[in-house]
C-alpha positions, 0 to 999 in steps of 0.5 A: 612168591607166586612160584612157591604158592604154585609149588605147594599147590602142586605138593598137596594135589598131587598132580605134576605142573598142572595144579590151579586155581584161581580162586577155590579149593584149597578151602576143601582140602582138609575136608579131603577133596583133592583142591584141584580136582574144582579147578576150571581145566583151562585155569590148569595150564596159567600156572597161579595157585589156588587162593588159600596157598596164595594167601599163605606165602604171602603172610610169609614172604609179603612184609619181606619182599615190601621191605626190599623193594625190587630184586634186581634194584637190590643186586644193581646197587651191590653191583651183582648180575640181575635178570636185568645185566649190569649195563648201565648200572651207574645210572641207577644211582644217584646222590644222597640228597642234601648239599650240606653233606659230603662224601667220596664218591663210592659212598655217596651213591644210593638207590631210590625208589619212587614211582614212574620209570624204570631206574634200569630201563636202559636195555642191556647189550646182552641177552638174558643171564636168566634162562627161561622157565620150561613151557614159557617164551622165549621172550628175553628178559632184555625185552621183557624186564627193560625194554623202555629206555628212562629219561636220563633226567629222572634216574634217581628220582623216578623208579618204579619196578626194575622188572616193569612188565616182566615176571616180577611184575605180573607176580605182583599183580597177582600178589596185588603189591603195590606199595614201594618203599625206599631204600638206601642200600648203603645203610643195610638191607633196610637201611638201618642207622646206629644212633647214639644220644646223650640224654639230659634230665634221667634221674631214677630207673623209672626215667630209663624204664620210660625212655625205653619204652618209648623208643621201643613204641617208635616205628623202625627202632630196634637194638635199644641199649640204654644206661642211666649212669652213663645218660646214654641211650644207642639203637637203630633206625630203619630209614626207610620207616621213620628219619632219624630226626623224627624218632629223636624229635619223638622221643623227646616230645613224650619224656621230656629229656633233652637229646644229643645226637653223637657220632661214631662215623668220621671224627667231630670238630666243635666250632663256634657259631659265627658265620658257619650259617653262611658256609653252610651254603657252600659245597663242604669240601673234601673230607668233611662230611657233614655240620650239623648244630648243636644244643650248646649254639655251636656247629659240629664238623665231622671229617674223615681225618685221612682226608683233610686234618683238624687245623686244615679244616678250621684254618683254610678249608672254607672261605674264612677262619673258624673258631674252635669251641671250648674244650667240652667233656665226655657227653655223659660227664657233662650231661651229669654235669649239667642235671646236677647242677640244675638240680642243685638250683631247684634246691637252693630255690626252694629252700629259700621259698620254703624257709618262710613258710615254715617260720609262719608255721612253727614259730611263736609269732601273733595269731594274724592267721589270715596274713600267714595264711596268705604268705604261704599260699603264695609261696608254696604256689611258687614252689608247687608250679615252677619246683615240682611243676616238671614233675607233672608233664614228666609224669603224665608222659610217662603213663600216656606214651610209655604207660609207665607209672613212675617215680614222678606219679607218686611226688604229684600225688603226694605234692598235690594232696597236700597243697590241695588240701591245705589251699581248701583248708585256707579257704573255708578259714577265709570263709569263717568255717575253719577246720580241725586241722587248719592248712599245712603248707609247711607239708607241701614245700618242705616235702618238695624240698626235701624230695628236691635235696634227695635227688639232688644228693643221689645225682650228685653221688653218682655223678662222682662215682661215675667221674672217679673211674672215667678212663677219658681224664687220662688224656691231655687237653693240650700238645706241644706240636714241633713246627716244621722248622723241627725246632721250635714249638707252639703249644694247641689243642690236643683236638688240632693234631693231625695225621703227619704232625710231631709232637714233642714230650717234655720231661714229666709229662704226659704222652699225648696220644700214641705215636712212634718216637723220632729222636731223643730217649727217655724212660717212660712209666706205662703202668696205666697200661703194663702194670709194671712200675718200673720206667720203660727206657725208649729210644728211636723207634720205640713206640710211646701210648698216651696217658704213659709218663714221661722220664726225665728225657725229652723225646720227639714223636710222630703221631700214629692215633689221634685223640679220638682213636689211641689207647685211652680212647679204645679203652675208654669206649670199651668199658663203656659198651660194658655200662651200656650192657645189662646182666640177668640181674638188672632184668630182675631188678627191671622188672620188680622196680617196675610193679613196685610203683603201681604197688605202692599206689595200692598200699596207699589206697588200703593205708587211706581206707584204714585210716579212714575206719579206724579214725571213725570207728576206733578214735571216735573222730569225726570224718573230716579228722579222719580224713584229714589223718588218712591223707596224711600217712597216705601222702608219707606212704607215698612219698617214702617209698623209692624204687631208686635203690633197686634200680642203682642196685645192679648199675652202680656196681657194674659201673664202678666195676667195669673202671675197677677192671680198666685199673687192673688191666681188665676189661670187658665187654659187656655185664654178664661177664662179671655176671657169669665169671664167678661160676669158672669151672675150667681155665683152658690155656693157649700155649705160645704167646699165652702162657709163654712170652712169645718171644722164641729163641733159635737155639739150635739148627739142622740143615740136611746135607749142609745147603744151608745158603741155599735155604735159609734165603728161600725160608726168610722169604717164605716167613718173613710177613707172618706175624706168629710167633715161630715165624718171626724168631725165625726171621729175626734169627735169619735177619741177624745172619744177614740173610736176604729173602728170596721171591715167594709166591702164594704165600698161605699162612695154615693155622695150627700147621703152618706156611706154604708157599710157590719158589720158582714153581716148587712147594715149600712148606715150613711148619710143624713136624707132623705136617711136615711129615719130617717126623720121622727124621732122627734129628726131628726126634731129637729135638723134640725129646728135649721139649723144644718147638720145632719148625720143619722146612721143606721142598716138594716134600722133602726135609731141608732145615729143621729149627728148635725153638725154646720160648721162657714161661711167663714169671706169673703163669705158675702162680695163677695156674696154681691159684685157679688149681687151689680155687677148685678150677681145673686148668688146661693147655691146648697149643699147635705146638709139638707134644713135646713142647706142651707136656714140658709146659704143662708138666712145670705148670703142674698141670695134669699131663691128660690135660695137655692137647698138642699139634691143635688145629682151631677147630680141635681147640673149638672141639675141646671146648664144646666137649667141656661145656657139654660135661656138665649143664653148670660148667663155665669155660674159660679161654685165653688166647692172642692168636687169629688161630684162637678166634674160634676158641674164645668165640666158643667159651662162655668167657672168651680172654684175649691177651694184649699182644694178639691180632685184632681178630682174636681181640674181636671174638673175646668177651674180655681184653687184658691190655697188660701181658699178664696172666694175673688179670684172670684172677683180678676178673674172677675175684671181681665176679665174687666181690661186685655180686656180694655188693649187687645181693647187699643192694638188693637186701638194703632195698628190701629192709629200708622199703619194707621199714619205711612203708610200714613206720609211714603207714602208721604200723607201729602206732606209737611211732610215724614218719610225719608226711613233710620228713618222708622226702628224705627217704630217697637220700636214706635208701639210695646212698647207702647203695652208692656208697657199697658200689664205690667201695668197690675201688678200695676192694684187695685183690690177690693179683 
């Protein structure tokens, strides 16, 4: 930083290598004075900057340097060279504190910084790797940086600057830096850890806003994602600024929500607590990462399944056998169920206490006002304290910590006003000075009960909607484990499955998890994944997927993926990611909801003032009567307005759309995809494996000079490990001929070109005709003319063999292309295949030849996408691909769509994943986007219309008709249920695909 300041000082002064002023000068530069002309001559040789440039550099770079701490220390932790060399790197690391956490040695090493000796103060064996600067002394870095030996016992517990006493410390002296930041480089450059919380207690969008703002106010928390529907929050915590437990504790204090931490590291096993506390004092066995208590009086064991199995943990990993806790549903489902149950219980209690108050107020009973009033007061007080009581701290915490005026505050104001006014009226009655209106405890009690009823029904409807589209419900809870003898079986909890297990699938049963058949034969219905209702034959060696339904046979299956990682979990996790994201329309809804409650509070004040004026000036009421009337209107306005409908307008539709899309074989990663898909203007397809089935067959081959036996083993050795469809087709063809592969070295796959390798010191190539420079060959031209896919094999640039391969179009490809074109969407093909094959495919599908591009490299595909995007500011481009060479284009398109059978690289780059090898998923995505948008628009319209008329009715705008304050509590039911119903209706929507 000092050198940057010196350089800037030199640049502004125009001096050559001798600019410096320690405390003055640059402040005069704005007047045109030279910042160095006022410097003492002796200072010009000290290589120090002026204060102006020094402060400028500090303001820009000091926060970053403080966060990083010692640079040499960071380099050591990453096993990189530094000015202190690498001599004793191992001694610079220490195990992470806490005897209750076990990790493999490589992940245990972390770096700590504190005060005292240098962590790397052991002198390196070699000379300094940093060259001396001109004009500086020739003293080695070893003497400057690491001249003092550290006490081994202090390593990891004390540290200072790795470069203590050297140039680094001199610069710190100039800059005045004394603070040091603790840094664990395992967790990222700034010690960031990802946290996932299950949140219990959120009831409306105001709660979600409170959650977001509270998290945003916690130091070190970033990348916040929340979901009211999923009852979940995700965020990153910079552990150098705050601990995870501290952040969670502060969140719970500020919001009043119950937070349970979920783990995404390793696998989890929940066990009952008896005897586990003693285990915490033991050294954890290899593979067990941690043991943590949960809110359910159980303990959660996090482990690495590749190192230790679940049954091993329960049975023999510790000195006593553990007991598995009862199976719990998905946290978002269980948290929602608990909230619904608690809300239902509170509503029932409130109703039981309210009914006597209503009877005493409305029934024709003998006149005993004091007795009846006393009973109503007692019951109303119980309701106000124990039922409405939780609203008070929630409203105050929102106001104080999150600075949010939410719906709870309106409830508190309205119910408190009704209750307090009734208490005052009853007191006046007891004092012998009754008010003309009397007390109305029935208003406050009925109001609270109806509010609770509305929240209960809303939460129940929302919970049922979520459960109706949950993917994880397809996961079986038990498995039939085959014992080591291969014949006997026993039923076990699926959580106890481990790698190496064999499980049995009985007739008509669901497959528990992904695996490979090792014995038996049957037919399995995989419509959950493929969408095809026709059963698929399964024999030894066939893969099976979780959730599919077995036919009439019995299968023994070797587990390949645990339940937490199988197809069901993978799809469910991707759907949850989309639910956590928020489209732009949601931002608008949140903004409106944020202003809604303050606006209602303002309207309430206006209503109160107007009705006092009307009561006194026009209706000729007494001031007390006018005040009572104004209070009743104000209470009704406060409670009947409901921002929940506005807040739920978008997320409920997105959640249901995600479930519907998953059922149709379409998984979108972000909610923005659903919002943008309706605007598609151009769809670009890859050819091989996307428009075609990707199962190429060798139709014809030609060997130059008849060198069949010599060429085939070399070619097989070159392409046998390549996953490209052409290479796989050649491999299958040669293996069917009984060819054994030759040894080929330095194999490289070049996307869009082919495969390059070395055989006995000779360069060999297999790829397209252009890259292998085989186009002049007459046989190659003949194959190209026929529209075949060509693979040419050359040795040292000489053509040795040519293969013509044919692929078949997917049966739905023509329908999808014609439907897109009928919707006004342009269609293109970009492929690395030869021109003849691409043009033939385009002709068969009715795609214009100008929109069919051949011999495209990944960069060419990306360039084409960018050209289409630049052609119109309103264009929305889809790209469908399946291979690694499509990853760049998938990332470049507005929406990248990945086919099911493609590579993991392509899947990670895509915005949408088609879990079925069916192009009609594109049509489903577009139609679903349009249907979802219509429902979002309707929900917004309904929310606006409801709140407009409800507030007008409650405020008394229609003089001859009003809503009594006691019944204003039903407003939440009336406003929210239609929003949920419209969203759930998406489940029964009709699609053309």
